[in-house]
DSSP file (Angstrom, degrees, kcal/mol; ACC not computed):
  #  RESIDUE AA STRUCTURE BP1 BP2  ACC     N-H-->O    O-->H-N    N-H-->O    O-->H-N    TCO  KAPPA ALPHA  PHI   PSI    X-CA   Y-CA   Z-CA
    1    1 A X              0   0    0      0, 0.0     3,-0.2     0, 0.0     6,-0.0   0.000 360.0 360.0 360.0 -33.0    9.7  -16.1  -19.9
    2    2 A X        +     0   0    0      1,-0.1     6,-0.1     5,-0.1     9,-0.0  -0.033 360.0 112.4-121.0  31.6   13.0  -14.3  -20.3
    3    3 A X        +     0   0    0      4,-0.1     2,-0.4     5,-0.0    -1,-0.1   0.810  62.2  81.9 -72.9 -28.0   14.2  -15.0  -23.8
    4    4 A X  S  > S-     0   0    0     -3,-0.2     4,-2.3     1,-0.1     5,-0.2  -0.651  78.0-142.6 -78.3 125.8   13.7  -11.4  -24.8
    5    5 A X  H  > S+     0   0    0     -2,-0.4     4,-2.3     1,-0.2    -1,-0.1   0.868 101.3  51.0 -59.5 -36.8   16.8   -9.3  -23.8
    6    6 A X  H  > S+     0   0    0      2,-0.2     4,-2.6     1,-0.2    -1,-0.2   0.920 109.7  49.6 -66.5 -41.7   14.7   -6.3  -22.8
    7    7 A X  H  > S+     0   0    0      1,-0.2     4,-2.5     2,-0.2    -2,-0.2   0.897 110.3  51.2 -62.8 -39.8   12.4   -8.5  -20.7
    8    8 A X  H  X S+     0   0    0     -4,-2.3     4,-2.6     2,-0.2    -1,-0.2   0.908 110.5  48.8 -62.8 -42.3   15.5   -9.9  -19.0
    9    9 A X  H  X S+     0   0    0     -4,-2.3     4,-2.5     2,-0.2    -2,-0.2   0.914 112.1  48.0 -63.8 -42.3   16.8   -6.4  -18.3
   10   10 A X  H  X S+     0   0    0     -4,-2.6     4,-2.6     2,-0.2    -2,-0.2   0.884 110.9  52.1 -65.4 -37.7   13.4   -5.4  -16.9
   11   11 A X  H  X S+     0   0    0     -4,-2.5     4,-2.6     2,-0.2    -2,-0.2   0.941 110.7  47.0 -61.2 -48.9   13.4   -8.6  -14.8
   12   12 A X  H  X S+     0   0    0     -4,-2.6     4,-1.9     1,-0.2    -2,-0.2   0.915 114.0  48.2 -59.2 -44.8   16.8   -7.8  -13.4
   13   13 A X  H  X S+     0   0    0     -4,-2.5     4,-2.2     1,-0.2    -1,-0.2   0.896 111.2  50.4 -63.7 -41.3   15.8   -4.2  -12.7
   14   14 A X  H  X S+     0   0    0     -4,-2.6     4,-2.2     2,-0.2    -2,-0.2   0.899 107.8  52.4 -66.6 -41.4   12.5   -5.3  -11.0
   15   15 A X  H  X S+     0   0    0     -4,-2.6     4,-1.7     1,-0.2    -1,-0.2   0.914 111.5  47.5 -59.9 -41.3   14.4   -7.8   -8.7
   16   16 A X  H  X S+     0   0    0     -4,-1.9     4,-2.5     1,-0.2    -2,-0.2   0.895 109.5  53.4 -65.2 -39.1   16.7   -4.9   -7.7
   17   17 A X  H  X S+     0   0    0     -4,-2.2     4,-2.2     2,-0.2    -2,-0.2   0.849 103.9  56.3 -66.8 -33.7   13.6   -2.7   -7.1
   18   18 A X  H  X S+     0   0    0     -4,-2.2     4,-0.6     2,-0.2    -1,-0.2   0.943 111.2  43.5 -60.7 -46.7   12.1   -5.3   -4.8
   19   19 A X  H >X S+     0   0    0     -4,-1.7     3,-0.9     1,-0.2     4,-0.9   0.893 112.6  53.1 -64.5 -39.2   15.2   -5.2   -2.6
   20   20 A X  H 3X S+     0   0    0     -4,-2.5     4,-3.2     1,-0.2     3,-0.3   0.853  97.9  65.3 -64.2 -35.2   15.3   -1.5   -2.8
   21   21 A X  H 3< S+     0   0    0     -4,-2.2    -1,-0.2     1,-0.2    -2,-0.2   0.752  96.9  58.5 -61.2 -23.8   11.7   -1.2   -1.6
   22   22 A X  H << S-     0   0    0     -3,-0.9    -1,-0.2    -4,-0.6    -2,-0.2   0.937 130.9  -0.4 -72.7 -47.7   12.7   -2.7    1.7
   23   23 A X  H  < S-     0   0    0     -4,-0.9    -2,-0.2    -3,-0.3    -3,-0.1   0.548  82.0-129.6-121.5 -12.2   15.3   -0.1    2.8
   24   24 A X  S  < S+     0   0    0     -4,-3.2    -3,-0.1    -5,-0.3    -4,-0.1   0.732  93.6  83.8  61.5  25.0   15.5    2.5   -0.1
   25   25 A X     >  +     0   0    0     -6,-0.2     4,-2.0    -5,-0.2     5,-0.2   0.461  58.1  90.1-125.1 -10.6   19.2    2.1   -0.1
   26   26 A X  H  > S+     0   0    0      1,-0.2     4,-2.7    -6,-0.2     5,-0.2   0.887  84.6  52.4 -62.4 -43.8   19.7   -1.0   -2.3
   27   27 A X  H  > S+     0   0    0      1,-0.2     4,-2.3     2,-0.2    -1,-0.2   0.902 110.3  48.7 -62.8 -40.4   20.1    0.8   -5.6
   28   28 A X  H  > S+     0   0    0      2,-0.2     4,-2.1     1,-0.2    -1,-0.2   0.910 112.6  49.3 -64.2 -41.0   22.8    3.1   -4.3
   29   29 A X  H  X S+     0   0    0     -4,-2.0     4,-1.1     1,-0.2    -2,-0.2   0.925 112.8  45.4 -64.1 -44.9   24.7    0.1   -2.9
   30   30 A X  H  <>S+     0   0    0     -4,-2.7     5,-1.4     1,-0.2     4,-0.2   0.860 112.0  52.3 -71.3 -34.0   24.5   -1.9   -6.0
   31   31 A X  H ><5S+     0   0    0     -4,-2.3     3,-1.5    -5,-0.2    -1,-0.2   0.905 106.7  53.5 -65.1 -40.4   25.5    1.1   -8.2
   32   32 A X  H 3<5S+     0   0    0     -4,-2.1    -1,-0.2     1,-0.3    -2,-0.2   0.770 105.2  54.6 -66.9 -23.9   28.5    1.7   -6.0
   33   33 A X  T 3<5S-     0   0    0     -4,-1.1    -1,-0.3    -5,-0.1    -2,-0.2   0.478 105.6-131.3 -85.1  -2.8   29.6   -1.9   -6.5
   34   34 A X  T < 5 -     0   0    0     -3,-1.5     2,-0.7    -4,-0.2    -3,-0.2   0.893  28.8-168.9  52.5  45.6   29.5   -1.4  -10.3
   35   35 A X     >< -     0   0    0     -5,-1.4     4,-3.0     1,-0.2     5,-0.2  -0.549   9.4-154.9 -66.6 110.8   27.5   -4.6  -10.8
   36   36 A X  H  > S+     0   0    0     -2,-0.7     4,-2.7     1,-0.2     5,-0.3   0.892  88.5  51.3 -61.1 -44.3   27.6   -5.0  -14.6
   37   37 A X  H  > S+     0   0    0      1,-0.2     4,-2.1     2,-0.2    -1,-0.2   0.926 115.0  43.0 -60.0 -44.9   24.4   -7.0  -15.0
   38   38 A X  H  > S+     0   0    0      2,-0.2     4,-2.9     1,-0.2     5,-0.2   0.942 114.7  48.7 -66.4 -47.6   22.5   -4.5  -13.0
   39   39 A X  H  X S+     0   0    0     -4,-3.0     4,-2.3     1,-0.2    -2,-0.2   0.887 112.6  48.6 -62.7 -38.7   24.0   -1.4  -14.6
   40   40 A X  H  X S+     0   0    0     -4,-2.7     4,-2.4    -5,-0.2    -1,-0.2   0.917 112.5  48.8 -64.6 -43.1   23.4   -2.9  -18.1
   41   41 A X  H  X S+     0   0    0     -4,-2.1     4,-2.6    -5,-0.3     5,-0.2   0.928 112.1  47.8 -63.8 -45.7   19.8   -3.7  -17.2
   42   42 A X  H  X S+     0   0    0     -4,-2.9     4,-2.9     1,-0.2     5,-0.2   0.923 111.8  50.8 -60.9 -44.6   19.2   -0.2  -15.8
   43   43 A X  H  X S+     0   0    0     -4,-2.3     4,-2.2    -5,-0.2    -1,-0.2   0.916 112.5  46.0 -60.2 -44.3   20.7    1.4  -18.9
   44   44 A X  H  X S+     0   0    0     -4,-2.4     4,-2.4     2,-0.2     5,-0.2   0.931 114.4  46.6 -66.8 -45.1   18.6   -0.7  -21.3
   45   45 A X  H  X S+     0   0    0     -4,-2.6     4,-2.4     1,-0.2     5,-0.2   0.929 114.0  48.5 -62.5 -45.4   15.4   -0.1  -19.4
   46   46 A X  H  X S+     0   0    0     -4,-2.9     4,-2.6    -5,-0.2    -1,-0.2   0.873 111.2  51.1 -63.8 -36.7   16.1    3.7  -19.1
   47   47 A X  H  X S+     0   0    0     -4,-2.2     4,-3.0    -5,-0.2     5,-0.2   0.940 111.5  45.7 -66.4 -47.2   16.9    3.9  -22.8
   48   48 A X  H  X S+     0   0    0     -4,-2.4     4,-2.0     1,-0.2    -2,-0.2   0.912 115.8  47.4 -62.5 -41.5   13.7    2.1  -23.9
   49   49 A X  H  X S+     0   0    0     -4,-2.4     4,-2.2    -5,-0.2    -2,-0.2   0.917 113.5  47.4 -66.2 -43.1   11.6    4.3  -21.5
   50   50 A X  H  X S+     0   0    0     -4,-2.6     4,-2.4     2,-0.2    -2,-0.2   0.909 111.3  50.8 -64.6 -42.9   13.4    7.5  -22.7
   51   51 A X  H  X S+     0   0    0     -4,-3.0     4,-2.4     1,-0.2    -1,-0.2   0.875 109.4  52.4 -61.5 -37.2   12.9    6.5  -26.4
   52   52 A X  H  X S+     0   0    0     -4,-2.0     4,-2.5    -5,-0.2    -2,-0.2   0.921 109.1  48.4 -65.0 -44.5    9.2    5.9  -25.6
   53   53 A X  H  X S+     0   0    0     -4,-2.2     4,-2.4     1,-0.2    -2,-0.2   0.912 111.5  50.6 -61.5 -42.5    8.8    9.3  -24.0
   54   54 A X  H  X S+     0   0    0     -4,-2.4     4,-1.6     2,-0.2    -2,-0.2   0.920 110.3  49.2 -61.9 -44.7   10.6   11.0  -27.0
   55   55 A X  H  X S+     0   0    0     -4,-2.4     4,-1.1     1,-0.2    -2,-0.2   0.926 111.2  49.2 -61.8 -44.4    8.3    9.2  -29.5
   56   56 A X  H  X S+     0   0    0     -4,-2.5     4,-1.9     1,-0.2     3,-0.5   0.893 108.1  53.4 -63.5 -39.4    5.2   10.2  -27.6
   57   57 A X  H  < S+     0   0    0     -4,-2.4    -1,-0.2     1,-0.2    -2,-0.2   0.840 108.0  52.5 -62.7 -32.0    6.4   13.8  -27.4
   58   58 A X  H  < S+     0   0    0     -4,-1.6    -1,-0.2    -5,-0.2    -2,-0.2   0.733 109.2  49.4 -74.8 -22.3    6.7   13.7  -31.2
   59   59 A X  H  < S+     0   0    0     -4,-1.1     2,-0.4    -3,-0.5    -2,-0.2   0.848 121.3  21.6 -83.9 -36.6    3.2   12.4  -31.7
   60   60 A X     <  -     0   0    0     -4,-1.9     2,-0.9    40,-0.1    -1,-0.3  -0.997  64.0-142.2-137.9 135.9    1.4   15.0  -29.6
   61   61 A X        -     0   0    0     -2,-0.4     2,-0.2    -3,-0.1    -4,-0.1  -0.858  26.0-155.8 -96.6 102.9    2.3   18.5  -28.4
   62   62 A X        -     0   0    0     -2,-0.9     2,-0.0     1,-0.1    -2,-0.0  -0.515  23.4-108.5 -74.8 144.1    0.9   18.7  -24.9
   63   63 A X     >  -     0   0    0     -2,-0.2     4,-2.5     1,-0.1     5,-0.2  -0.389  33.5-108.5 -68.5 158.4    0.2   22.2  -23.6
   64   64 A X  H  > S+     0   0    0      1,-0.2     4,-2.5     2,-0.2     5,-0.2   0.853 116.8  52.0 -59.7 -39.3    2.7   23.3  -21.0
   65   65 A X  H  > S+     0   0    0      2,-0.2     4,-2.2     1,-0.2    -1,-0.2   0.910 111.5  46.9 -65.0 -42.1    0.2   23.1  -18.1
   66   66 A X  H  > S+     0   0    0      2,-0.2     4,-2.6     1,-0.2    -2,-0.2   0.932 113.7  47.3 -66.1 -45.3   -0.8   19.5  -19.0
   67   67 A X  H  X S+     0   0    0     -4,-2.5     4,-1.9     1,-0.2    -2,-0.2   0.912 112.3  50.2 -63.6 -41.2    2.8   18.4  -19.4
   68   68 A X  H  X S+     0   0    0     -4,-2.5     4,-2.2    -5,-0.2    -1,-0.2   0.906 111.4  48.9 -62.6 -40.9    3.8   20.1  -16.1
   69   69 A X  H  X S+     0   0    0     -4,-2.2     4,-2.7     2,-0.2    -2,-0.2   0.908 109.4  51.9 -65.2 -41.6    0.9   18.4  -14.3
   70   70 A X  H  < S+     0   0    0     -4,-2.6    -1,-0.2     1,-0.2    -2,-0.2   0.859 113.8  44.7 -63.9 -33.5    1.9   15.0  -15.8
   71   71 A X  H  < S+     0   0    0     -4,-1.9    -1,-0.2    -5,-0.2    -2,-0.2   0.856 117.4  44.4 -75.5 -35.6    5.4   15.5  -14.5
   72   72 A X  H  < S+     0   0    0     -4,-2.2     2,-0.5    -5,-0.2    -2,-0.2   0.840 106.7  60.1 -80.6 -34.7    4.3   16.8  -11.1
   73   73 A X     <  -     0   0    0     -4,-2.7    -1,-0.1    -5,-0.2    36,-0.1  -0.826  59.6-159.9-105.9 131.6    1.6   14.3  -10.2
   74   74 A X  S    S+     0   0    0     -2,-0.5     2,-0.4    34,-0.0    -1,-0.1   0.608  77.9  64.5 -83.7 -11.2    2.3   10.5   -9.9
   75   75 A X        -     0   0    0      2,-0.0     2,-0.4     0, 0.0    -2,-0.0  -0.925  60.4-178.6-114.8 139.2   -1.4    9.6  -10.4
   76   76 A X        -     0   0    0     -2,-0.4     2,-0.5    26,-0.0    -6,-0.0  -1.000   3.9-173.1-136.0 132.2   -3.4   10.2  -13.6
   77   77 A X        -     0   0    0     -2,-0.4     2,-0.6     2,-0.0    -2,-0.0  -0.991   6.9-160.9-128.5 126.0   -7.0    9.4  -14.1
   78   78 A X        +     0   0    0     -2,-0.5     2,-0.3    21,-0.0    -2,-0.0  -0.923  21.5 166.8-108.0 123.8   -8.7    9.8  -17.5
   79   79 A X        -     0   0    0     -2,-0.6     2,-0.5     2,-0.0    -2,-0.0  -0.966  40.4-121.6-135.1 151.1  -12.5    9.9  -17.4
   80   80 A X        +     0   0    0     -2,-0.3     2,-0.3     2,-0.0    -2,-0.0  -0.809  49.9 172.6 -83.6 132.9  -15.3   10.8  -19.7
   81   81 A X        -     0   0    0     -2,-0.5    -2,-0.0     1,-0.0     0, 0.0  -0.935  52.2-124.3-143.6 160.4  -17.1   13.6  -17.9
   82   82 A X        -     0   0    0     -2,-0.3    -1,-0.0     1,-0.0    -2,-0.0   0.407  52.9-126.3 -84.2   2.8  -19.8   16.2  -18.3
   83   83 A X  S    S+     0   0    0      1,-0.1     9,-0.0     2,-0.0     7,-0.0   0.569  89.1  89.6  68.2  12.4  -17.1   18.7  -17.4
   84   84 A X  S    S+     0   0    0      1,-0.1    -1,-0.1     3,-0.0    -3,-0.0   0.614  82.8  43.9-111.5 -16.1  -19.2   20.2  -14.6
   85   85 A X  S    S+     0   0    0      2,-0.0     2,-0.3     0, 0.0    -1,-0.1   0.296  75.1 124.1-117.4  11.3  -18.3   18.2  -11.5
   86   86 A X        +     0   0    0      1,-0.1     4,-0.1     2,-0.0    -5,-0.0  -0.548  26.6 174.4 -78.8 136.7  -14.5   17.8  -11.7
   87   87 A X        +     0   0    0     -2,-0.3    -1,-0.1     2,-0.1     3,-0.1   0.547  56.8  71.1-112.8 -14.7  -12.6   19.0   -8.6
   88   88 A X  S    S-     0   0    0      1,-0.2     2,-0.2     0, 0.0    -2,-0.0  -0.168 107.6 -49.0 -93.5-171.2   -9.0   17.9   -9.5
   89   89 A X        -     0   0    0      1,-0.1     2,-0.5   -20,-0.0    -1,-0.2  -0.438  69.0-154.8 -58.4 127.4   -6.5   19.3  -12.1
   90   90 A X        +     0   0    0     -2,-0.2     2,-0.4    -3,-0.1    -1,-0.1  -0.930  24.2 168.3-122.5 127.5   -8.7   19.4  -15.2
   91   91 A X        -     0   0    0     -2,-0.5     2,-0.7     2,-0.1    -2,-0.0  -0.994  24.6-144.1-136.8 128.4   -7.6   19.2  -18.8
   92   92 A X        +     0   0    0     -2,-0.4     2,-0.3    -9,-0.0    -2,-0.0  -0.834  35.1 156.6 -95.4 116.7   -9.9   18.7  -21.7
   93   93 A X        -     0   0    0     -2,-0.7    -2,-0.1     2,-0.0     2,-0.0  -0.949  44.0 -99.4-137.4 157.2   -8.3   16.6  -24.4
   94   94 A X     >  -     0   0    0     -2,-0.3     4,-2.5     1,-0.1     5,-0.2  -0.298  42.1-104.7 -69.9 161.1   -9.5   14.4  -27.2
   95   95 A X  H  > S+     0   0    0      1,-0.2     4,-2.2     2,-0.2     5,-0.2   0.870 120.7  51.7 -57.8 -38.2   -9.6   10.6  -26.7
   96   96 A X  H  > S+     0   0    0      1,-0.2     4,-2.1     2,-0.2    -1,-0.2   0.925 112.3  44.9 -65.1 -43.9   -6.5   10.0  -28.8
   97   97 A X  H  > S+     0   0    0      2,-0.2     4,-2.8     1,-0.2    -2,-0.2   0.848 110.3  55.8 -68.4 -33.4   -4.5   12.6  -26.9
   98   98 A X  H  X S+     0   0    0     -4,-2.5     4,-2.3     2,-0.2    -2,-0.2   0.913 107.8  48.6 -64.2 -42.0   -5.8   11.2  -23.6
   99   99 A X  H  X S+     0   0    0     -4,-2.2     4,-2.2     2,-0.2    -2,-0.2   0.925 113.5  46.7 -62.4 -45.0   -4.5    7.8  -24.5
  100  100 A X  H  X S+     0   0    0     -4,-2.1     4,-2.7     1,-0.2    -2,-0.2   0.904 111.4  51.7 -63.9 -41.6   -1.1    9.3  -25.5
  101  101 A X  H  X S+     0   0    0     -4,-2.8     4,-2.7     1,-0.2    -1,-0.2   0.896 108.8  51.1 -62.1 -40.0   -1.0   11.3  -22.3
  102  102 A X  H  X S+     0   0    0     -4,-2.3     4,-2.2     2,-0.2    -2,-0.2   0.921 111.8  45.9 -65.1 -43.7   -1.7    8.2  -20.2
  103  103 A X  H  X S+     0   0    0     -4,-2.2     4,-2.1     2,-0.2    -2,-0.2   0.922 113.4  50.5 -63.0 -43.6    1.1    6.2  -21.9
  104  104 A X  H  X S+     0   0    0     -4,-2.7     4,-3.0     1,-0.2    -2,-0.2   0.932 110.5  49.3 -59.1 -47.1    3.4    9.2  -21.5
  105  105 A X  H  X S+     0   0    0     -4,-2.7     4,-2.2     1,-0.2    -1,-0.2   0.898 109.2  52.1 -61.2 -42.4    2.5    9.5  -17.8
  106  106 A X  H  < S+     0   0    0     -4,-2.2    -1,-0.2     1,-0.2    -2,-0.2   0.892 114.7  42.5 -63.4 -39.6    3.2    5.8  -17.2
  107  107 A X  H >< S+     0   0    0     -4,-2.1     3,-1.5     2,-0.2     4,-0.3   0.920 111.8  53.7 -71.6 -43.5    6.6    6.0  -18.8
  108  108 A X  H 3< S+     0   0    0     -4,-3.0     3,-0.2     1,-0.3    -2,-0.2   0.885 119.9  33.1 -59.5 -39.6    7.5    9.3  -17.1
  109  109 A X  T 3X S+     0   0    0     -4,-2.2     4,-2.8    -5,-0.2     5,-0.3   0.060  83.4 122.9-104.2  24.4    6.7    7.8  -13.6
  110  110 A X  H <> S+     0   0    0     -3,-1.5     4,-2.6     1,-0.2     5,-0.2   0.903  74.0  45.7 -55.0 -50.2    7.8    4.2  -14.4
  111  111 A X  H  > S+     0   0    0     -4,-0.3     4,-2.4    -3,-0.2    -1,-0.2   0.908 114.4  48.4 -64.0 -42.1   10.4    3.9  -11.7
  112  112 A X  H  > S+     0   0    0      2,-0.2     4,-2.5     1,-0.2    -2,-0.2   0.944 113.7  46.2 -63.0 -48.0    8.2    5.4   -9.0
  113  113 A X  H  X S+     0   0    0     -4,-2.8     4,-2.3     1,-0.2    -2,-0.2   0.884 112.4  50.9 -65.0 -37.8    5.2    3.2  -10.0
  114  114 A X  H  X S+     0   0    0     -4,-2.6     4,-2.3    -5,-0.3    -1,-0.2   0.922 109.9  50.2 -64.6 -43.1    7.4    0.1  -10.1
  115  115 A X  H  X S+     0   0    0     -4,-2.4     4,-2.8    -5,-0.2    -2,-0.2   0.924 110.4  50.1 -59.3 -44.7    8.8    0.9   -6.6
  116  116 A X  H  X S+     0   0    0     -4,-2.5     4,-2.7     1,-0.2    -2,-0.2   0.894 109.1  51.6 -63.2 -39.5    5.2    1.3   -5.3
  117  117 A X  H  X S+     0   0    0     -4,-2.3     4,-2.2     2,-0.2    -1,-0.2   0.908 112.1  47.1 -62.3 -40.7    4.2   -2.0   -6.8
  118  118 A X  H  X S+     0   0    0     -4,-2.3     4,-2.5     2,-0.2    -2,-0.2   0.918 112.0  49.2 -67.3 -43.4    7.2   -3.6   -5.1
  119  119 A X  H  X S+     0   0    0     -4,-2.8     4,-2.2     1,-0.2    -2,-0.2   0.919 111.7  49.9 -60.5 -43.2    6.4   -1.9   -1.8
  120  120 A X  H  X S+     0   0    0     -4,-2.7     4,-2.4     2,-0.2    -1,-0.2   0.901 110.1  50.2 -63.0 -40.8    2.8   -3.1   -2.0
  121  121 A X  H  X S+     0   0    0     -4,-2.2     4,-2.5     1,-0.2     5,-0.2   0.919 110.3  49.5 -64.6 -43.0    3.9   -6.7   -2.8
  122  122 A X  H  X S+     0   0    0     -4,-2.5     4,-2.7     1,-0.2    -1,-0.2   0.891 110.8  51.0 -62.1 -38.6    6.2   -6.7    0.2
  123  123 A X  H  X S+     0   0    0     -4,-2.2     4,-2.1     2,-0.2    -2,-0.2   0.910 109.9  49.0 -65.9 -42.0    3.4   -5.4    2.4
  124  124 A X  H  X S+     0   0    0     -4,-2.4     4,-2.4     2,-0.2    -2,-0.2   0.940 114.5  44.7 -62.3 -47.2    1.0   -8.1    1.2
  125  125 A X  H  X S+     0   0    0     -4,-2.5     4,-2.4     1,-0.2    -2,-0.2   0.917 113.0  51.3 -64.3 -42.7    3.5  -10.8    1.8
  126  126 A X  H  < S+     0   0    0     -4,-2.7    -1,-0.2    -5,-0.2    -2,-0.2   0.854 111.9  47.3 -62.9 -34.7    4.5   -9.3    5.2
  127  127 A X  H >< S+     0   0    0     -4,-2.1     3,-0.5     1,-0.2    -1,-0.2   0.892 114.5  45.8 -72.3 -40.4    0.8   -9.2    6.2
  128  128 A X  H 3< S+     0   0    0     -4,-2.4     2,-0.3     1,-0.3    -2,-0.2   0.818 127.4  28.7 -71.0 -30.3    0.2  -12.8    5.1
  129  129 A X  T ><  +     0   0    0     -4,-2.4     3,-2.1    -5,-0.2    -1,-0.3  -0.628  64.2 167.3-132.0  73.5    3.3  -14.1    6.8
  130  130 A X  T <  S+     0   0    0     -3,-0.5    -1,-0.1     1,-0.3    -3,-0.1   0.707  76.3  66.4 -63.0 -17.3    4.1  -11.9    9.8
  131  131 A X  T 3  S+     0   0    0     -3,-0.1    -1,-0.3     2,-0.0     2,-0.1   0.649  80.2 103.7 -77.4 -13.8    6.6  -14.5   10.9
  132  132 A X  S <  S-     0   0    0     -3,-2.1     2,-0.1    -7,-0.2    -3,-0.0  -0.418  71.9-128.1 -70.1 141.0    8.9  -13.8    7.9
  133  133 A X     >  -     0   0    0     -2,-0.1     4,-2.2     1,-0.1     5,-0.2  -0.394  32.4-102.9 -73.0 164.0   12.0  -11.7    8.4
  134  134 A X  H  > S+     0   0    0      1,-0.2     4,-2.1     2,-0.2     5,-0.2   0.900 124.2  51.1 -56.7 -40.3   12.4   -8.8    6.0
  135  135 A X  H  > S+     0   0    0      1,-0.2     4,-2.3     2,-0.2    -1,-0.2   0.893 109.8  48.7 -65.5 -39.5   15.0  -10.7    4.0
  136  136 A X  H  > S+     0   0    0      2,-0.2     4,-2.4     1,-0.2    -1,-0.2   0.859 108.9  54.1 -68.9 -34.4   12.6  -13.7    3.7
  137  137 A X  H  X S+     0   0    0     -4,-2.2     4,-2.1     2,-0.2    -2,-0.2   0.916 108.9  48.5 -63.7 -43.6    9.8  -11.4    2.6
  138  138 A X  H  X S+     0   0    0     -4,-2.1     4,-2.5     1,-0.2    -2,-0.2   0.931 111.5  49.7 -61.5 -46.0   12.0  -10.0   -0.1
  139  139 A X  H  X S+     0   0    0     -4,-2.3     4,-1.3     1,-0.2    -2,-0.2   0.895 108.9  52.4 -61.0 -40.2   12.9  -13.5   -1.3
  140  140 A X  H  < S+     0   0    0     -4,-2.4     4,-0.4     1,-0.2     3,-0.2   0.904 110.6  47.6 -63.1 -40.9    9.2  -14.5   -1.3
  141  141 A X  H >< S+     0   0    0     -4,-2.1     3,-1.2     1,-0.2    -2,-0.2   0.909 109.8  52.9 -65.3 -41.4    8.4  -11.5   -3.5
  142  142 A X  H 3< S+     0   0    0     -4,-2.5    -1,-0.2     1,-0.3    -2,-0.2   0.738 111.0  48.1 -66.3 -22.1   11.3  -12.3   -5.9
  143  143 A X  T 3< S+     0   0    0     -4,-1.3     2,-1.8    -3,-0.2    -1,-0.3   0.442  79.2 108.3 -97.0  -1.0   10.0  -15.8   -6.2
  144  144 A X    <>  +     0   0    0     -3,-1.2     4,-2.7    -4,-0.4     5,-0.2  -0.568  45.4 178.7 -81.2  86.1    6.4  -14.8   -7.0
  145  145 A X  H  > S+     0   0    0     -2,-1.8     4,-3.0     1,-0.2     5,-0.2   0.862  73.6  52.7 -59.8 -42.7    6.4  -15.7  -10.7
  146  146 A X  H  > S+     0   0    0      2,-0.2     4,-1.9     1,-0.2    -1,-0.2   0.944 114.1  42.8 -62.2 -47.5    2.8  -14.8  -11.4
  147  147 A X  H  > S+     0   0    0      2,-0.2     4,-2.4     1,-0.2    -2,-0.2   0.931 115.6  48.9 -64.0 -46.7    3.2  -11.3   -9.9
  148  148 A X  H  X S+     0   0    0     -4,-2.7     4,-2.9     1,-0.2     5,-0.2   0.922 110.1  51.4 -59.6 -44.8    6.6  -10.8  -11.6
  149  149 A X  H  X S+     0   0    0     -4,-3.0     4,-2.8    -5,-0.2    -1,-0.2   0.888 110.0  50.1 -61.1 -39.1    5.3  -11.9  -14.9
  150  150 A X  H  X S+     0   0    0     -4,-1.9     4,-2.5    -5,-0.2    -1,-0.2   0.931 111.5  47.6 -64.9 -45.6    2.3   -9.5  -14.7
  151  151 A X  H  X S+     0   0    0     -4,-2.4     4,-1.8     2,-0.2     5,-0.2   0.944 115.2  45.4 -60.3 -48.4    4.6   -6.6  -13.8
  152  152 A X  H  X S+     0   0    0     -4,-2.9     4,-2.6     1,-0.2     5,-0.2   0.929 113.4  49.5 -61.8 -45.7    7.0   -7.4  -16.7
  153  153 A X  H  X S+     0   0    0     -4,-2.8     4,-2.7    -5,-0.2     5,-0.2   0.882 106.3  56.9 -62.8 -38.9    4.1   -7.9  -19.1
  154  154 A X  H  X S+     0   0    0     -4,-2.5     4,-1.9     2,-0.2    -1,-0.2   0.941 113.3  38.7 -58.5 -48.6    2.5   -4.6  -18.1
  155  155 A X  H  X S+     0   0    0     -4,-1.8     4,-2.4     2,-0.2     5,-0.2   0.892 114.9  52.4 -73.1 -37.8    5.6   -2.6  -19.0
  156  156 A X  H  X S+     0   0    0     -4,-2.6     4,-2.2    -5,-0.2    -1,-0.2   0.903 110.7  49.7 -62.1 -39.0    6.5   -4.6  -22.1
  157  157 A X  H  X S+     0   0    0     -4,-2.7     4,-2.7    -5,-0.2    -2,-0.2   0.893 109.0  51.7 -66.6 -40.5    3.0   -4.0  -23.3
  158  158 A X  H  X S+     0   0    0     -4,-1.9     4,-2.2    -5,-0.2    -2,-0.2   0.957 112.7  44.9 -59.9 -50.5    3.2   -0.3  -22.7
  159  159 A X  H  X S+     0   0    0     -4,-2.4     4,-2.5     1,-0.2    -2,-0.2   0.871 113.1  51.1 -63.9 -36.4    6.5    0.0  -24.6
  160  160 A X  H  X S+     0   0    0     -4,-2.2     4,-2.0    -5,-0.2    -1,-0.2   0.919 108.4  51.6 -67.0 -42.9    5.1   -2.2  -27.4
  161  161 A X  H  X S+     0   0    0     -4,-2.7     4,-0.5     1,-0.2    -2,-0.2   0.929 112.6  46.3 -56.8 -45.4    2.0    0.0  -27.7
  162  162 A X  H >< S+     0   0    0     -4,-2.2     3,-1.3     1,-0.2    -2,-0.2   0.920 110.0  52.7 -65.2 -44.2    4.2    3.0  -28.0
  163  163 A X  H 3< S+     0   0    0     -4,-2.5    -1,-0.2     1,-0.3    -2,-0.2   0.853 110.0  49.9 -58.9 -35.1    6.4    1.4  -30.5
  164  164 A X  H 3< S+     0   0    0     -4,-2.0    -1,-0.3    -5,-0.1    -2,-0.2   0.502  85.3 110.2 -86.0  -4.4    3.4    0.5  -32.7
  165  165 A X    <<  -     0   0    0     -3,-1.3     2,-0.2    -4,-0.5    -3,-0.0  -0.451  68.0-125.2 -70.4 143.8    1.9    4.0  -32.6
  166  166 A X              0   0    0     -2,-0.1    -1,-0.1     1,-0.1    -2,-0.1  -0.589 360.0 360.0 -88.5 151.8    2.1    5.9  -36.0
  167  167 A X              0   0    0     -2,-0.2    -1,-0.1     0, 0.0    -2,-0.0   0.466 360.0 360.0 -76.8 360.0    3.6    9.3  -36.4
């Protein structure tokens, strides 16, 4: 599962994010301790994510309003529409640009979305096991291999899709 160095870095980062989801102080604490494994993992994940954003920006020139909306809003929904009934922020783009915009949005908000996934997992475990202490809930989430593998695979797949896009 963790033979790929990038996947291992993402795994390390995700474990830290699970702990961070509990108190929202864990990342600051671990950074202040200069934990080399964590700092290396964060650096690698941030570099791959940043490189992905750069590549996507090179493939498509988003108009300023669309790019600003993608940066401002953490949720993005792409739909085929008759263009008459939309009530939210509305941008008309071709299917290829919509796919690129969706990948860009996922990378841009990667840390936020990962944090939300971790918070949601802690909430599910806490609901299923109300007798668990907060620390035990975090440990249960960190040991949930199926969920962790899905989270890791989702981001690895996003980065791979971007890497395989043509200029």
